[in-house]
N, C-alpha and C positions, 0 to 999 in steps of 0.2 A: 137544203135541197132546192134547186130552182123549180119554179112553177111554170108549166106550159100554159100560156094564156090563149094561144090560138093554135089550132091544129087544122090544116087543110082538110076539107071533106075527102073521104076515101083515101087518105094517106095510109100506106101499108105499115103494118107492125111486123118487125123481124125479131124473132126470139131464138137465141142460140142456146143449145144444150151443151154445157161444158162439164168436164170431169176427167178423171184419170182413165187410162186405157183399161177396157174390160169391165167397167162398172155398170153397163147397161144403158148408155146414152141412146143408142140406136133402138133398143127395145122400148125405152120410154117414148121415143119419137113415134114408134109404131103404135104403142098403146094409146097415146094421145089422139092418134088418127084412127083409132078403132080398126087396126089392121093386125094380121098375124104375119110372121116372118115369111111364110110360104107364098103370100100374095105378090103379084108382079110389081106393084108400085110401093111395096114396103121397103124400108131401109134394110140393107143386108146386115145380118147379125152373125156373130161367130165368137169362138173362144179366143182367137188371136185378133190382132189389130185389123179390123175389117174396113173401117172408114179411113181412106187414104187422103181424101181432100174434103173440104167443107161442101156439104150438099144441102140444097134447099128443098123443102117439102111443103106443099100447101096444107094448111090446117083448116082454114075457112076463108071466106071472102076477105081479102086484104090482110090476112094473118098468115105468116110463114114461119116454119120451124127450120132452124139450121142445125144439122147434125155435123159436128166437127170432130177431127181426129182427137185422140186422147192427149191430155196435157203431158208434156215432156216425151212425146214420141217422135 
């Protein structure tokens, strides 16, 4: 595995949540952000395929979560 020897200060981290459709990727995104699904800035959750396109959510300063559609959808 390559070793990163230099990382620019304040460079953002992007973390994608991947998995099959309906396994709770959006719920995990909300839980990591300490949100419940009824809050306005929460990732929408549902029984059917709810995430239609990759969506970025801030987790903390310079750290972002990407909620992506289910694999093979």
